[in-house]
Residue frames as qw, qx, qy, qz and C-alpha x, y, z in Angstrom:
[[0.983, 0.058, -0.172, 0.009, -47.99, 52.23, -1.60],
 [0.438, -0.767, 0.462, 0.079, -44.88, 51.37, 0.49],
 [0.460, 0.591, -0.656, -0.096, -41.73, 49.95, -0.99],
 [0.968, -0.193, -0.146, -0.060, -41.17, 46.30, -0.31],
 [0.291, -0.780, 0.551, -0.065, -38.23, 45.64, 1.99],
 [0.810, 0.325, -0.488, -0.016, -35.80, 43.04, 0.69],
 [0.624, -0.616, 0.441, -0.193, -34.60, 40.81, 3.48],
 [0.210, 0.438, -0.866, -0.123, -31.93, 38.14, 3.21],
 [0.885, -0.116, -0.296, -0.339, -33.20, 34.60, 3.03],
 [0.655, -0.540, 0.517, -0.104, -32.16, 32.11, 5.67],
 [0.181, 0.448, -0.845, -0.229, -29.60, 29.58, 4.41],
 [0.915, -0.001, 0.142, -0.377, -31.04, 26.13, 3.67],
 [0.857, -0.188, 0.458, 0.143, -29.61, 22.69, 3.00],
 [0.755, 0.554, 0.173, 0.305, -28.51, 23.54, -0.50],
 [0.088, 0.937, -0.228, 0.250, -26.26, 26.35, 0.84],
 [0.529, -0.638, 0.551, -0.095, -24.29, 23.96, 3.08],
 [0.439, 0.391, -0.804, -0.091, -21.81, 21.24, 2.36],
 [0.877, -0.340, -0.151, -0.305, -23.33, 18.01, 3.81],
 [0.138, 0.561, -0.737, 0.350, -21.11, 16.80, 6.67],
 [0.494, -0.148, -0.843, 0.155, -21.13, 13.88, 9.15],
 [0.049, -0.166, -0.553, 0.815, -22.03, 16.29, 11.96],
 [0.461, 0.075, -0.098, -0.879, -25.06, 17.42, 10.02],
 [0.627, -0.048, -0.710, -0.318, -26.10, 13.81, 9.32],
 [0.368, -0.132, -0.802, 0.451, -25.67, 12.95, 13.00],
 [0.193, 0.091, 0.305, -0.928, -27.81, 15.92, 14.00],
 [0.625, 0.027, -0.379, -0.682, -30.57, 14.63, 11.69],
 [0.601, -0.028, -0.799, 0.022, -30.16, 11.11, 13.09],
 [0.130, -0.018, -0.664, 0.736, -30.29, 12.39, 16.58],
 [0.475, 0.068, 0.129, -0.868, -33.74, 13.88, 15.97],
 [0.706, 0.054, -0.548, -0.446, -34.94, 10.66, 14.23],
 [0.468, -0.036, -0.828, 0.307, -33.76, 8.49, 17.11],
 [0.160, 0.026, 0.479, -0.863, -35.53, 10.85, 19.51],
 [0.660, 0.068, -0.142, -0.734, -38.74, 10.18, 17.65],
 [0.683, 0.081, -0.716, -0.120, -38.10, 6.43, 17.40],
 [0.159, 0.068, -0.799, 0.576, -37.60, 6.31, 21.19],
 [0.514, -0.012, 0.212, -0.831, -41.24, 7.51, 21.61],
 [0.819, 0.112, -0.339, -0.450, -42.47, 4.48, 19.65],
 [0.558, 0.189, -0.773, 0.235, -40.04, 2.07, 21.31],
 [0.123, -0.150, 0.639, -0.744, -41.17, 3.26, 24.66],
 [0.754, -0.022, -0.039, -0.655, -44.78, 2.14, 23.71],
 [0.783, 0.153, -0.602, -0.035, -43.30, -1.37, 23.31],
 [0.267, 0.206, -0.708, 0.620, -41.62, -1.05, 26.66],
 [0.439, -0.117, 0.369, -0.811, -44.88, 0.05, 28.29],
 [0.830, 0.048, -0.336, -0.442, -46.72, -2.91, 26.57],
 [0.594, 0.182, -0.728, 0.291, -44.01, -5.25, 28.05],
 [0.017, 0.173, -0.626, 0.760, -44.44, -3.75, 31.57],
 [0.634, -0.052, 0.115, -0.763, -48.26, -3.86, 31.53],
 [0.848, 0.091, -0.462, -0.242, -48.22, -7.42, 30.24],
 [0.441, 0.215, -0.753, 0.438, -45.69, -8.44, 32.91],
 [0.189, -0.097, 0.545, -0.811, -47.95, -7.05, 35.58],
 [0.671, 0.046, -0.113, -0.731, -51.05, -8.57, 34.06],
 [0.826, -0.155, 0.507, -0.192, -50.03, -12.20, 34.29],
 [0.501, -0.230, 0.755, 0.355, -48.61, -15.03, 32.26],
 [0.530, 0.578, 0.614, 0.095, -51.28, -14.95, 29.53],
 [0.227, 0.966, 0.050, -0.115, -50.72, -11.35, 28.61],
 [0.291, -0.730, 0.541, 0.300, -46.95, -11.68, 28.98],
 [0.664, 0.048, 0.692, 0.279, -46.87, -14.66, 26.56],
 [0.518, 0.786, 0.327, 0.080, -48.15, -12.37, 23.74],
 [0.013, 0.951, -0.294, -0.092, -45.33, -9.91, 24.28],
 [0.537, -0.471, 0.669, 0.207, -42.85, -12.64, 24.59],
 [0.721, 0.360, 0.564, 0.178, -44.03, -14.21, 21.37],
 [0.390, 0.916, 0.080, 0.058, -43.72, -10.86, 19.52],
 [0.137, -0.893, 0.425, 0.050, -40.32, -9.96, 20.92],
 [0.647, -0.312, 0.672, 0.179, -38.99, -13.43, 20.26],
 [0.722, 0.588, 0.357, 0.067, -39.93, -13.21, 16.59],
 [0.615, 0.175, 0.216, 0.738, -37.49, -12.03, 13.95],
 [0.060, 0.709, 0.258, 0.653, -39.33, -8.71, 13.51],
 [0.567, -0.803, -0.157, -0.094, -39.69, -8.24, 17.21],
 [0.758, -0.378, 0.078, 0.525, -35.99, -8.72, 17.84],
 [0.468, 0.379, 0.256, 0.756, -35.20, -6.41, 15.02],
 [0.189, -0.828, -0.223, -0.478, -37.38, -3.75, 16.53],
 [0.674, -0.724, -0.036, 0.142, -35.80, -4.24, 20.01],
 [0.713, -0.065, 0.157, 0.680, -32.33, -4.14, 18.45],
 [0.255, 0.574, 0.238, 0.741, -33.22, -0.91, 16.72],
 [0.424, -0.854, -0.187, -0.239, -34.68, 0.49, 19.95],
 [0.767, -0.500, 0.005, 0.403, -31.51, -0.43, 21.82],
 [0.566, 0.203, 0.203, 0.773, -29.37, 1.27, 19.12],
 [0.007, -0.756, -0.288, -0.587, -31.62, 4.34, 19.08],
 [0.601, -0.785, -0.154, 0.010, -31.42, 4.63, 22.85],
 [0.730, -0.378, 0.116, 0.557, -27.60, 4.38, 23.01],
 [0.450, 0.383, 0.289, 0.753, -27.05, 6.53, 19.97],
 [0.174, -0.834, -0.273, -0.447, -29.37, 9.20, 21.34],
 [0.675, -0.700, -0.075, 0.223, -27.56, 9.07, 24.71],
 [0.673, -0.162, 0.207, 0.691, -24.11, 9.54, 23.16],
 [0.254, 0.532, 0.338, 0.733, -25.33, 12.29, 20.86],
 [0.353, -0.880, -0.235, -0.216, -26.95, 14.02, 23.80],
 [0.694, -0.566, 0.042, 0.442, -23.65, 13.87, 25.65],
 [0.512, 0.216, 0.295, 0.777, -21.95, 15.35, 22.56],
 [0.030, -0.755, -0.325, -0.569, -24.48, 18.17, 22.57],
 [0.569, -0.799, -0.168, 0.100, -23.99, 18.66, 26.31],
 [0.676, -0.225, 0.137, 0.688, -20.18, 18.99, 25.74],
 [0.274, 0.438, 0.305, 0.800, -20.94, 21.65, 23.14],
 [0.293, -0.841, -0.327, -0.316, -23.36, 23.40, 25.52],
 [0.653, -0.646, -0.044, 0.393, -20.44, 23.62, 28.00],
 [0.177, 0.939, -0.204, -0.214, -18.51, 25.45, 25.28],
 [0.403, -0.502, 0.717, 0.268, -16.07, 22.70, 24.37],
 [0.589, 0.120, 0.772, 0.207, -15.40, 20.62, 21.25],
 [0.453, 0.805, 0.200, -0.327, -16.01, 23.27, 18.56],
 [0.029, -0.631, 0.616, 0.471, -12.66, 23.00, 16.80],
 [0.708, 0.358, -0.390, -0.468, -13.02, 21.04, 13.55],
 [0.437, 0.247, -0.861, 0.077, -10.98, 18.05, 14.70],
 [0.170, 0.001, 0.766, -0.620, -12.75, 17.93, 18.11],
 [0.641, 0.237, 0.111, -0.722, -16.16, 18.18, 16.48],
 [0.675, 0.327, -0.583, -0.311, -15.31, 15.32, 14.13],
 [0.223, 0.184, -0.897, 0.334, -13.93, 13.16, 16.95],
 [0.368, 0.074, 0.588, -0.716, -17.07, 13.68, 19.06],
 [0.702, 0.298, -0.157, -0.627, -19.23, 12.88, 16.05],
 [0.588, 0.304, -0.743, -0.103, -17.34, 9.65, 15.33],
 [0.004, -0.119, 0.846, -0.519, -17.35, 8.66, 18.98],
 [0.577, 0.159, 0.372, -0.710, -21.17, 9.02, 19.09],
 [0.736, 0.333, -0.348, -0.475, -21.62, 7.11, 15.80],
 [0.568, 0.245, -0.783, 0.065, -19.27, 4.15, 16.49],
 [0.089, -0.182, 0.757, -0.621, -19.95, 4.17, 20.20],
 [0.679, 0.065, 0.208, -0.701, -23.69, 3.71, 19.70],
 [0.824, 0.260, -0.427, -0.267, -23.12, 0.77, 17.41],
 [0.389, 0.313, -0.790, 0.355, -20.38, -0.78, 19.59],
 [0.282, -0.139, 0.648, -0.693, -22.38, -0.44, 22.81],
 [0.791, 0.116, 0.007, -0.600, -25.41, -1.95, 21.14],
 [0.739, 0.297, -0.603, -0.048, -23.42, -4.93, 19.94],
 [0.210, 0.274, -0.782, 0.519, -21.75, -5.40, 23.30],
 [0.495, -0.086, 0.451, -0.737, -25.08, -5.14, 25.16],
 [0.865, 0.152, -0.161, -0.450, -26.69, -7.73, 22.95],
 [0.604, 0.315, -0.716, 0.151, -23.75, -10.05, 23.26],
 [0.066, -0.201, 0.722, -0.658, -23.93, -9.70, 27.07],
 [0.662, -0.001, 0.207, -0.721, -27.68, -10.27, 26.99],
 [0.869, 0.203, -0.374, -0.253, -27.35, -13.45, 24.93],
 [0.419, 0.333, -0.765, 0.358, -24.49, -14.64, 27.11],
 [0.239, -0.138, 0.643, -0.714, -26.45, -14.10, 30.31],
 [0.715, 0.131, 0.235, -0.645, -29.78, -15.26, 28.95],
 [0.571, -0.068, 0.812, 0.102, -28.46, -18.23, 27.09],
 [0.016, -0.071, 0.680, 0.730, -29.56, -16.97, 23.66],
 [0.113, 0.532, 0.837, -0.058, -33.27, -17.09, 24.42]]
């Protein structure tokens, strides 16, 4: 019988102090998944638009409802948040932004920037579309 080799265990969430950067990493993955589902809504919209007024009216009715607008708002935020977090990861891939203050700044820019860009985009859309 051979002796069992004791190997170190990988660290897990209980071994780390929870940080904003960690939360943003988790949110980045969640928004990536949400984008798949939101893209199905976008595909539905495109197919309906190419199918004619009858099919398009169903999509229009859904996206004009409170739930529909909430979903589209969430999709918009997920898209912009995922974009900014992806840029943050790209900066890290280039070897920059690893000092604690730089890491925190990039994280806050992605978090606040995603929210701010979403709000600005929706304000612009309502201004251009007349609130419809």
